[in-house]
ROBA-893725 format. One record per residue (C-alpha): residue number from 1; residue in one letter; y negated, z negated, x. Coordinates in steps of 0.5 Angstrom, whole numbers, plus 500, padded with zeros to 3 digits. Layout:
REM ROBA-893725
- NUM/A/Y/Z/X
...
This chain:
REM ROBA-893725
- 1/M/706/354/289
- 2/A/702/355/295
- 3/T/695/351/295
- 4/P/689/356/294
- 5/V/685/357/300
- 6/P/678/354/299
- 7/F/673/359/295
- 8/S/679/364/293
- 9/E/678/362/286
- 10/P/673/360/281
- 11/P/673/353/280
- 12/W/675/354/273
- 13/L/682/357/275
- 14/L/683/351/280
- 15/G/683/346/275
- 16/L/676/344/274
- 17/P/673/343/268
- 18/S/669/348/265
- 19/P/665/348/258
- 20/I/665/355/257
- 21/Y/672/358/257
- 22/K/676/357/251
- 23/E/684/357/250
- 24/T/684/365/248
- 25/H/680/366/255
- 26/R/685/362/259
- 27/K/691/366/256
- 28/W/688/373/257
- 29/Q/687/371/264
- 30/A/694/369/265
- 31/A/697/375/261
- 32/I/693/380/265
- 33/R/694/378/272
- 34/P/701/379/273
- 35/F/700/386/270
- 36/I/694/388/275
- 37/E/698/385/281
- 38/E/704/389/279
- 39/H/700/396/277
- 40/L/694/396/282
- 41/H/693/390/287
- 42/S/700/391/290
- 43/H/698/398/292
- 44/A/691/397/293
- 45/R/690/397/300
- 46/E/695/403/301
- 47/W/692/407/296
- 48/E/685/406/299
- 49/R/687/408/306
- 50/A/690/414/302
- 51/E/683/415/299
- 52/T/686/416/292
- 53/V/690/413/286
- 54/P/696/416/284
- 55/D/695/420/277
- 56/H/700/416/273
- 57/V/697/409/274
- 58/F/691/411/270
- 59/G/697/413/265
- 60/D/700/406/266
- 61/F/694/402/264
- 62/A/692/407/258
- 63/K/699/405/255
- 64/A/698/398/256
- 65/N/691/398/253
- 66/M/688/396/259
- 67/L/683/401/260
- 68/I/680/398/253
- 69/P/677/392/256
- 70/A/673/396/261
- 71/L/668/397/255
- 72/P/662/393/253
- 73/A/664/387/248
- 74/P/664/387/243
- 75/L/669/392/242
- 76/P/669/398/237
- 77/V/674/394/233
- 78/A/674/399/227
- 79/W/676/405/232
- 80/L/681/401/236
- 81/K/684/399/229
- 82/R/684/406/227
- 83/L/688/408/233
- 84/G/693/403/232
- 85/I/690/398/237
- 86/H/690/391/234
- 87/E/691/386/240
- 88/L/691/386/247
- 89/L/695/383/252
- 90/G/696/375/251
- 91/G/695/376/244
- 92/V/688/377/244
- 93/K/685/380/238
- 94/V/680/386/239
- 95/E/675/383/234
- 96/E/675/376/238
- 97/F/674/380/245
- 98/D/668/377/248
- 99/Y/664/378/254
- 100/L/668/372/257
- 101/H/674/376/256
- 102/S/670/382/259
- 103/L/668/378/265
- 104/I/675/375/267
- 105/F/678/383/266
- 106/A/673/385/271
- 107/D/674/379/276
- 108/E/681/380/276
- 109/M/681/388/277
- 110/A/677/386/284
- 111/R/682/381/286
- 112/S/685/386/292
- 113/G/678/385/295
- 114/L/677/393/294
- 115/A/673/396/289
- 116/G/675/403/289
- 117/P/682/403/286
- 118/G/680/399/280
- 119/G/674/403/280
- 120/S/678/409/280
- 121/L/681/407/273
- 122/T/675/404/269
- 123/T/669/406/271
- 124/G/669/412/267
- 125/V/671/408/261
- 126/A/666/403/262
- 127/F/660/407/263
- 128/G/662/414/260
- 129/V/664/412/253
- 130/P/659/407/251
- 131/P/653/412/250
- 132/I/658/416/245
- 133/L/660/409/242
- 134/K/653/407/241
- 135/F/649/413/240
- 136/G/653/419/238
- 137/N/653/421/231
- 138/K/660/421/227
- 139/Q/661/428/229
- 140/L/661/427/236
- 141/Q/665/421/236
- 142/E/670/424/232
- 143/K/671/430/237
- 144/Y/671/425/243
- 145/L/673/418/242
- 146/P/680/418/240
- 147/E/682/422/246
- 148/L/678/417/251
- 149/L/679/411/248
- 150/K/687/412/248
- 151/G/686/414/255
- 152/E/689/422/254
- 153/K/682/424/257
- 154/R/678/422/262
- 155/S/670/421/262
- 156/C/665/419/267
- 157/I/657/417/267
- 158/A/653/423/270
- 159/I/646/421/272
- 160/T/644/421/279
- 161/E/642/427/283
- 162/P/641/428/290
- 163/D/633/427/289
- 164/A/634/422/283
- 165/G/638/416/284
- 166/S/634/410/282
- 167/D/628/414/280
- 168/V/632/416/273
- 169/A/625/419/270
- 170/N/625/424/275
- 171/I/632/428/274
- 172/T/631/435/274
- 173/T/638/438/271
- 174/T/636/442/265
- 175/A/639/443/259
- 176/V/635/449/255
- 177/K/637/452/248
- 178/S/640/459/248
- 179/K/637/464/244
- 180/C/642/463/239
- 181/G/641/456/238
- 182/K/648/454/239
- 183/F/648/452/246
- 184/Y/645/448/251
- 185/I/645/452/258
- 186/V/645/446/263
- 187/N/643/448/270
- 188/G/643/443/276
- 189/T/647/438/280
- 190/K/649/431/280
- 191/K/651/427/286
- 192/W/655/420/287
- 193/I/659/421/281
- 194/T/664/416/281
- 195/N/671/419/278
- 196/G/667/425/277
- 197/I/673/429/280
- 198/W/678/427/275
- 199/T/674/428/269
- 200/D/674/432/263
- 201/Y/668/430/259
- 202/S/661/427/262
- 203/S/656/423/259
- 204/M/650/427/262
- 205/A/643/425/263
- 206/V/639/432/263
- 207/R/632/434/262
- 208/T/630/437/255
- 209/G/623/436/255
- 210/P/618/440/260
- 211/E/617/439/267
- 212/G/613/433/269
- 213/S/615/430/262
- 214/G/618/424/266
- 215/G/623/419/262
- 216/A/620/422/255
- 217/G/623/429/257
- 218/L/630/426/258
- 219/S/636/427/253
- 220/M/644/425/254
- 221/L/649/430/253
- 222/V/657/430/253
- 223/V/658/436/258
- 224/P/665/438/259
- 225/L/667/438/267
- 226/K/674/440/268
- 227/N/676/447/268
- 228/T/669/449/265
- 229/P/666/455/267
- 230/G/660/454/271
- 231/V/662/447/273
- 232/S/664/446/281
- 233/M/666/439/283
- 234/R/668/437/290
- 235/R/669/430/293
- 236/L/664/426/297
- 237/K/667/422/303
- 238/V/663/415/303
- 239/A/664/409/307
- 240/G/668/405/302
- 241/Q/671/405/295
- 242/I/673/412/297
- 243/S/679/412/292
- 244/A/674/411/286
- 245/G/673/419/287
- 246/T/666/420/288
- 247/T/664/427/287
- 248/Y/658/432/287
- 249/I/658/436/281
- 250/E/654/443/281
- 251/L/652/446/274
- 252/D/651/453/274
- 253/D/649/456/267
- 254/V/654/451/263
- 255/K/654/452/256
- 256/V/655/446/252
- 257/P/655/446/244
- 258/V/648/443/241
- 259/E/653/438/237
- 260/N/654/435/244
- 261/L/648/432/244
- 262/I/648/424/244
- 263/G/643/421/239
- 264/Q/637/425/239
- 265/E/633/429/244
- 266/G/628/425/248
- 267/M/631/419/247
- 268/G/636/419/254
- 269/M/632/414/258
- 270/R/633/409/253
- 271/Y/640/410/252
- 272/I/641/410/260
- 273/M/637/404/261
- 274/T/641/400/255
- 275/N/648/403/258
- 276/F/645/400/265
- 277/N/646/393/263
- 278/H/653/393/262
- 279/E/654/397/268
- 280/R/650/392/272
- 281/L/653/386/270
- 282/T/660/389/271
- 283/I/658/390/278
- 284/A/656/383/279
- 285/V/662/380/277
- 286/G/667/385/281
- 287/T/662/384/287
- 288/T/662/376/286
- 289/R/670/377/287
- 290/Q/670/381/293
- 291/A/665/376/296
- 292/R/671/371/294
- 293/V/676/375/298
- 294/A/672/376/304
- 295/L/670/369/305
- 296/S/677/366/303
- 297/A/681/370/308
- 298/A/676/368/313
- 299/F/677/361/311
- 300/E/684/362/312
- 301/Y/684/365/318
- 302/V/680/360/322
- 303/L/684/354/320
- 304/K/690/357/324
- 305/R/686/361/330
- 306/E/685/358/336
- 307/A/680/359/341
- 308/F/677/354/347
- 309/G/683/350/346
- 310/K/683/348/339
- 311/P/683/351/332
- 312/L/676/355/330
- 313/M/675/351/324
- 314/D/674/345/329
- 315/Q/668/349/331
- 316/P/661/346/328
- 317/V/658/353/328
- 318/V/664/356/324
- 319/R/664/351/319
- 320/H/656/352/318
- 321/R/658/359/317
- 322/L/663/358/312
- 323/A/658/353/308
- 324/K/652/357/308
- 325/A/656/363/305
- 326/G/660/359/300
- 327/A/654/355/297
- 328/L/651/362/296
- 329/L/658/365/293
- 330/E/659/359/288
- 331/S/652/359/286
- 332/Q/653/366/284
- 333/S/659/365/281
- 334/A/656/360/276
- 335/W/650/365/275
- 336/V/655/370/273
- 337/E/659/366/268
- 338/Q/653/363/265
- 339/F/650/370/264
- 340/A/657/372/261
- 341/Y/657/366/256
- 342/Q/649/368/254
- 343/M/652/374/252
- 344/T/657/371/247
- 345/Q/651/367/244
- 346/L/646/372/243
- 347/K/645/378/239
- 348/K/645/385/242
- 349/D/638/386/241
- 350/D/636/379/243
- 351/A/641/380/250
- 352/D/638/387/252
- 353/R/631/384/251
- 354/E/632/377/254
- 355/L/637/379/259
- 356/G/635/386/261
- 357/G/631/385/267
- 358/L/635/379/269
- 359/T/641/383/269
- 360/G/638/387/275
- 361/L/637/381/279
- 362/L/644/378/278
- 363/K/647/385/280
- 364/A/642/385/286
- 365/Q/644/378/288
- 366/A/651/379/288
- 367/G/650/385/293
- 368/I/646/380/297
- 369/V/652/375/297
- 370/L/657/380/298
- 371/K/653/382/305
- 372/E/653/374/307
- 373/A/660/373/306
- 374/A/663/380/309
- 375/D/658/379/315
- 376/T/661/372/316
- 377/A/668/374/315
- 378/V/668/380/320
- 379/L/664/375/325
- 380/L/670/370/324
- 381/F/675/375/325
- 382/G/672/377/331
- 383/G/675/383/334
- 384/N/681/383/328
- 385/G/675/384/323
- 386/F/673/390/327
- 387/T/680/393/326
- 388/R/682/398/321
- 389/S/689/394/321
- 390/G/692/388/322
- 391/Q/690/381/320
- 392/G/683/382/319
- 393/E/684/389/316
- 394/I/681/386/309
- 395/A/675/384/312
- 396/E/673/391/315
- 397/M/675/394/309
- 398/I/670/390/305
- 399/Y/665/390/310
- 400/R/665/398/309
- 401/E/664/397/301
- 402/V/658/392/302
- 403/P/653/398/301
- 404/G/657/401/295
- 405/T/655/395/291
- 406/R/648/394/293
- 407/I/646/402/292
- 408/P/649/404/285
- 409/G/647/402/278
- 410/G/640/401/281
- 411/S/639/400/288
- 412/E/637/393/291
- 413/D/630/393/292
- 414/V/629/397/285
- 415/M/633/392/282
- 416/L/629/386/285
- 417/D/622/389/283
- 418/L/625/391/276
- 419/A/627/384/274
- 420/V/620/381/276
- 421/R/616/387/272
- 422/Q/621/386/266
- 423/L/620/378/266
- 424/V/612/379/267
- 425/K/613/384/261
- 426/L/617/379/257
- 427/Y/612/373/258
- 428/K/606/377/256
- 429/A/609/379/250
- 430/K/611/372/248
- 431/T/604/370/250
- 432/Q/601/375/245
- 433/A/606/373/240
- 434/L/604/366/240
- 435/E/597/367/240
- 436/A/597/372/234
- 437/G/601/366/231
- 438/S/596/361/232
- 439/K/590/365/229
- 440/L/594/365/222
């Protein structure tokens, strides 16, 4: 077995001690890596160049219950057991699956260095299904969850619009009740919707309140997309992650049964914000792995590439670049692991309160680290890193994906600001609680 290239794996997978991973986590990682390598990573570059992943791959993952781990932990145990799903690969019982298992899954799914192929399979499951699970009533869950959890149908999350990206409160897609009261009539557009082009059902943010009502006027609906009258979809050509199926959706008088309301009218903003926490953590994990792939590829290259009569690694400036990016990478990796561990120890409400803002900061920092690692890789590969083939191809491909990690799930500058605002809010609330307690 070859010696791992420095920075190519997180320390716990290099045999170094870790206080957070248990035997169940190690078995999980050892079980899923060969499956993901065979069914995804061995073809990832080819599929990204072709700009699509073959339809059968989604089915292959579904049959192996390898879409389920994309859901937020803890898993919907009652639903899974009802569907006959009691264990995942490696013998992990569905009731034992925690956020460290989730971290390992997201990390392994990104080991090709490319977010598109893996994202084409898991994005809809990870972010489109949870609103139904968390907030949908029994009737809605019975209607959609069996097909979605078994991978017989596909889902997506549809929030972003041409004029409302990170500014979720300004969504303009409307859902107005029909005169008969049996339907919502949906009109508007959604843009940059990952997986949308293949999607049967979307968990969609819509405006049910009056214009100008901001976040208080938002709701969420399950809106059928594929083969639905009034719905038109087309692929968007983006710089990276092309195979993930970024989609533009137009909705023209689309009739949606009122029973498809997720939770309560006017509560959409809360549902969206809660859902973002899992999305941002998942993005942070995958992005951190992409940074590993970029930096370790560059490290391996400069060990053998010669210039000015000696290997590039003998140049102090080269070592400096690797060290700078490596320090950022390992710090980010440790923070991601710490975050996932904290999620395993906190109750859901406590985690949302204590970590909600920090999740945005974690995601933003992951993008910053990836940019540094991708810049380093391209510069050290030189002309090869600027070429869409050959030894530097992976560096060039990852470089194009950097904006796709810094913008979705909340743009970087918005996340940095959100994190501090949330920390201030939490600090003031705790201070007020202490002051109130001291007066008793």
